[in-house]
C-alpha positions in Angstrom: 47.5 82.9 49.5 49.0 80.0 51.5 52.5 78.9 52.3 54.4 76.6 54.6 57.3 74.3 55.1 57.7 70.6 54.3 57.8 68.5 57.5 58.9 64.9 56.7 59.8 61.8 58.7 61.8 59.2 56.8 63.2 55.8 57.7 65.7 53.8 55.7 68.3 51.1 56.1 72.1 51.1 55.8 73.3 47.7 54.6 76.8 46.2 55.2 77.7 46.6 51.6 76.9 50.3 51.5 80.5 51.4 52.2 80.7 53.6 49.1 77.0 54.7 49.0 76.1 58.4 49.1 73.5 59.4 51.7 71.9 62.7 51.0 68.4 64.1 50.6 68.1 63.1 47.0 69.3 59.5 47.4 67.1 58.9 50.5 63.9 60.7 49.6 63.9 60.7 45.8 61.0 62.9 44.7 58.7 62.2 47.6 56.3 64.9 48.6 53.4 62.9 49.9 51.0 61.4 50.7 52.5 59.3 53.5 53.6 55.8 52.6 54.4 53.7 55.7 55.2 50.9 56.1 56.5 49.6 52.8 57.9 46.3 51.9 60.4 47.7 49.4 61.7 51.0 48.2 58.9 53.5 47.6 60.4 55.4 44.8 62.8 54.2 42.2 66.3 55.4 43.0 65.3 56.3 46.6 66.4 54.3 49.7 63.4 55.1 51.9 61.2 52.3 53.3 58.9 54.5 55.3 58.0 58.1 54.6 55.5 60.3 56.4 54.5 63.8 55.3 53.4 65.5 58.5 52.4 68.7 56.8 50.2 67.6 53.9 49.1 70.2 51.4 45.6 71.4 52.3 45.5 73.9 49.5 45.9 71.4 46.7 43.0 71.6 44.2 40.5 68.8 44.8 42.3 67.9 48.1 40.5 65.3 50.2 39.7 66.4 53.7 40.2 62.8 54.9 43.7 62.4 53.4 45.4 65.7 52.8 43.2 68.2 54.5 41.4 70.9 52.5 40.3 74.5 52.5 36.6 75.0 53.4 35.1 76.8 50.4 32.4 78.3 52.7 34.6 79.5 55.6 33.6 82.6 57.4 36.2 85.4 57.9 37.7 86.2 61.3 35.2 88.4 63.2 35.4 90.1 66.6 32.7 92.2 68.5 34.0 95.0 70.7 32.5 98.0 72.4 33.7 100.4 75.1 31.7 102.7 77.3 33.1 105.2 79.8 32.9 108.5 81.6 35.4 111.2 82.6 35.0 113.7 85.4 37.3 116.6 86.2 37.4 116.7 90.0 39.5 119.9 90.1 41.7 121.9 87.8 44.5 119.4 88.2 42.7 116.0 88.9 40.7 113.8 86.5 38.8 110.6 87.2 38.0 108.2 84.3 36.0 104.9 84.4 35.8 102.6 81.4 34.2 99.2 80.6 35.5 97.2 77.7 33.9 94.1 76.1 35.7 92.0 73.4 34.4 88.7 72.0 35.8 86.6 69.2 32.7 85.7 67.1 34.5 83.6 64.4 38.0 82.5 63.8 40.0 80.8 61.0 42.4 78.1 62.1 44.0 74.9 60.8 41.7 72.3 62.5 43.1 68.8 62.1 42.4 65.1 62.0 44.6 62.0 61.9 44.5 60.5 58.4 44.9 56.8 57.5 48.7 57.2 57.1 49.0 58.5 60.7 49.7 62.1 59.6 47.9 65.2 60.7 45.7 66.6 57.9 44.4 70.1 58.4 41.2 71.8 57.3 41.6 75.5 56.9 38.3 76.8 58.0 36.2 77.5 61.1 36.8 75.0 63.9 33.7 73.1 65.0 31.6 74.0 62.0 31.4 73.7 58.2 33.8 71.2 56.5 35.7 70.6 59.8 32.6 69.5 61.6 31.3 67.4 58.7 34.7 65.6 58.5 34.8 64.8 62.2 31.2 63.4 62.1 32.0 61.3 59.0 35.0 59.8 60.7 32.9 58.9 63.8 34.1 61.5 66.3 31.2 62.2 68.7 32.2 65.6 70.1 33.6 68.8 68.8 34.1 72.3 70.2 33.9 75.9 69.0 36.4 78.7 69.7 35.7 81.1 72.6 37.6 84.1 73.7 35.7 86.8 75.7 37.2 89.7 77.6 35.4 91.9 80.1 37.3 94.6 81.9 36.4 97.5 84.2 39.2 100.2 84.5 39.4 103.1 86.9 42.0 105.8 86.3 43.0 108.7 88.5 45.2 111.4 86.9 47.1 114.4 88.2 48.3 116.8 85.6 51.8 118.3 85.6 51.6 121.2 88.1 54.2 122.4 90.7 56.7 120.1 89.0 55.0 116.8 89.6 52.4 114.5 88.1 51.1 110.9 88.5 48.7 108.3 87.0 47.0 105.6 89.0 44.9 102.9 87.4 43.2 99.7 88.5 41.6 97.1 86.2 39.2 94.3 87.2 38.8 91.8 84.4 38.1 88.3 83.1 39.6 86.6 80.0 37.6 83.4 79.4 37.5 80.7 76.7 39.5 78.0 75.0 41.2 80.1 72.3 44.0 82.5 73.1 43.7 84.5 69.9 46.0 85.1 66.9 49.0 84.7 69.3 48.7 81.5 71.3 49.6 81.4 75.0 48.3 77.9 75.4 51.5 76.1 74.3 53.7 75.7 77.4 56.7 74.3 75.4 57.1 77.8 73.9 58.0 80.2 76.6 56.8 83.2 74.7 53.8 81.4 73.1 53.2 80.9 69.4 53.2 84.2 67.6 52.2 82.9 64.1 48.4 83.7 63.6 46.0 81.0 62.5 48.2 78.0 63.0 48.1 77.3 66.7 47.7 73.9 68.2 44.2 74.9 69.6 42.2 72.6 67.3 44.8 70.5 65.5 43.4 67.2 66.8 39.8 66.1 67.3 40.0 65.9 71.1 41.8 69.2 71.7 39.4 71.5 73.4 38.3 68.8 75.9 39.8 67.5 79.2 40.3 63.9 80.3 37.2 64.3 82.4 35.1 64.7 79.2 34.4 68.4 79.8 35.2 71.3 77.5 38.4 73.0 78.6 36.9 76.5 78.5 38.1 78.5 81.4 40.3 81.4 82.5 42.9 81.8 79.7 46.6 81.8 80.3 47.0 85.6 80.3 44.1 86.2 82.6 45.0 88.5 85.5 41.8 89.6 87.3 43.4 92.4 89.3 46.0 94.8 87.9 47.1 97.9 89.7 49.6 100.4 88.2 50.9 103.7 89.4 53.4 106.0 87.6 54.6 109.4 88.9 57.4 111.9 88.4 58.9 114.9 90.0 61.0 117.5 88.2 63.7 119.4 90.1 64.9 122.6 88.6 68.4 123.3 89.7 68.9 126.9 91.0 65.4 127.7 89.8 66.5 127.3 86.1 64.3 125.6 83.6 67.4 124.9 81.5 69.0 122.6 84.1 66.6 120.0 85.5 66.4 116.5 86.8 63.3 114.3 86.5 62.8 111.5 89.0 60.1 109.0 87.9 59.0 105.6 89.1 56.5 102.9 88.0 54.9 100.3 90.3 52.8 97.4 89.1 51.0 94.8 91.2 49.0 92.0 89.4 47.3 88.7 90.1 49.2 85.6 89.1 48.5 83.6 86.0 46.5 80.4 85.8 48.6 77.2 86.0 47.2 74.3 84.1 48.2 70.6 84.1 49.0 69.3 80.6 50.1 65.9 79.2 51.8 64.6 76.1 49.0 62.6 74.5 48.5 62.0 70.8 51.0 64.7 70.1 54.7 64.7 71.1 55.0 68.3 69.9 52.5 70.1 72.1 51.0 69.0 75.4 47.2 69.1 75.8 45.1 70.3 78.7 44.5 67.4 81.1 42.1 68.2 84.0 40.9 71.8 83.3 42.3 75.3 83.1 43.8 76.6 86.4 43.7 73.3 88.2 47.1 74.1 89.8 45.9 77.4 91.0 47.8 80.6 90.0 51.4 81.8 90.1 52.2 84.1 93.0 51.1 87.8 93.0 53.5 89.6 90.7 54.9 93.0 91.6 57.7 95.1 90.2 59.2 98.6 90.8 61.0 100.5 88.0 62.9 103.7 88.5 64.2 106.3 86.1 66.4 109.4 86.5 66.8 111.9 83.6 68.9 115.0 83.7 68.3 117.6 81.0 70.5 120.5 79.9 68.8 122.9 77.5 70.9 125.1 75.3 70.9 127.2 72.2 68.5 130.0 71.0 65.1 129.5 72.7 66.5 126.3 74.4 65.9 124.4 71.2 68.6 121.9 71.9 68.6 119.4 74.8 71.3 117.1 76.1 69.7 114.3 78.3 71.4 111.8 80.5 69.3 108.7 81.5 69.7 106.1 84.3 67.0 103.5 84.2 66.4 100.6 86.6 64.0 97.7 85.8 63.0 95.6 88.8 64.8 98.0 91.1 64.5 95.7 94.2 65.6 92.6 92.2 62.5 90.6 93.1 62.6 86.9 92.1 58.9 86.0 91.9 58.0 82.6 90.4 55.9 83.4 87.3 55.1 79.8 86.3 55.5 76.2 87.3 56.3 73.2 85.1 52.8 72.0 84.2 53.4 68.8 82.0 53.0 65.5 83.8 54.9 63.2 81.4 57.9 63.6 79.0 57.4 63.8 75.3 59.3 60.5 75.1 56.5 58.7 76.9 53.2 60.0 75.4 49.9 58.6 76.4 48.5 58.2 72.9 46.2 55.8 71.2 48.9 53.2 70.6 50.0 53.3 74.2 46.4 52.5 75.3 45.8 50.0 72.5 43.0 52.0 70.9 42.2 53.4 67.5 42.5 57.1 66.9 38.7 57.5 66.9 38.1 55.4 70.0 41.0 57.3 71.8 39.4 60.7 70.9 35.9 59.6 71.9 37.1 58.0 75.1 38.9 61.2 76.0 36.1 63.5 75.2 33.7 61.1 77.0 35.8 61.1 80.1 36.3 57.4 80.2 40.1 57.3 79.7 41.1 59.3 82.8 42.0 56.3 85.0 43.9 54.6 82.1 45.9 57.7 81.4 46.8 58.2 85.1 47.7 54.6 85.4 49.9 54.8 82.4 51.8 57.8 83.6 52.3 56.5 87.1 53.2 52.9 86.1 56.9 53.6 85.5 59.2 56.3 86.7 60.3 57.3 83.1 56.7 58.0 82.2 56.3 60.8 84.7 58.2 64.1 84.7 59.9 64.9 88.0 59.7 68.7 87.1 55.9 68.6 87.3 54.6 71.3 89.7 58.0 72.8 90.4 58.9 76.4 89.7 59.9 76.8 86.1 59.7 80.5 85.1 60.9 83.5 87.1 60.8 87.2 87.1 63.6 88.8 85.1 66.5 90.1 87.3 67.3 93.7 88.0 68.8 95.5 85.0 70.3 99.0 84.8 70.7 101.0 81.6 72.7 104.2 81.0 71.9 106.5 78.0 72.7 109.8 76.5 70.4 111.6 74.1 70.7 114.8 72.0 67.3 116.3 71.2 66.7 119.0 68.6 
């Protein structure tokens, strides 16, 4: 099953004598659904006013669809597949303390995405299949593209956990994770699209392979590296103490706190190239270093009153602080060098789409791209490299619960 939205660009003229004309979707578009027709010397459809119509989301699921014009579904696509295994050990050090060690390996073996090309009408045509193989690879090679890439997403993590069970009214958990998240594919939810603060949450339709050169940097190298959510070091500790008022188990207050300290995230330069929708990786993942080390303290206070037969009812009052010390850590800088209004695309460099892609994946366009961005002030973004995202401010929440 496939679905989607129509995404059209349309251009039409308003003439001096059109004072009584009606302008609406029907009168402008007529019955247009694609393929793209632009430019045109006259009206495209009888009764429609349009002179140039582009369907930017052509139907790849149409029976007999051409991969070169409308995109297509690869009839031999392989399903999404991931290999994963976990090994670990647990040791009770004493009646109240436990030590656990665990290693986790996860690797995406195959993925299904909408891998794209630029068709003759200038629209993006998508092949629903396995990027870098099958119908997608055959189409790229037939069009003259010299390089392609395959999805990679591998996670290796070593976790050490130290637990104290609840005894003498207190308990805690400490854990440290040393890990690496490497590849060029963020997964079913994409964190590689900096224009979306929370990333793209729709699976299988990220911008990861939407154009032939995505997956390569302007140096001609594959853009595989530490992914956006990679945090090599993560340390967490959680603990609580329960105070029984007057030695009574029916009237108690629990004090608990959570502390996290983690590595910053990779910061990667991007540019608006062939696409004005999504920037592409320019020089390599993490070329701007990492955001500062992130830390946060949360604190919670809960007072419980137990009542009724066998204390079966509980009235709980909660006071919760997130980011107790109101830290203002920078979590990301603005990474895009140029505005979307000044893309460094094939037209800007006077190249065909194929030559643009081959030049980019071959590493020969780097000087021309930099010269283009730096040639005029309005082609570079003054926000580049400046703090852009910040830790959420301190928040406090009050709550009342009745448990039975």
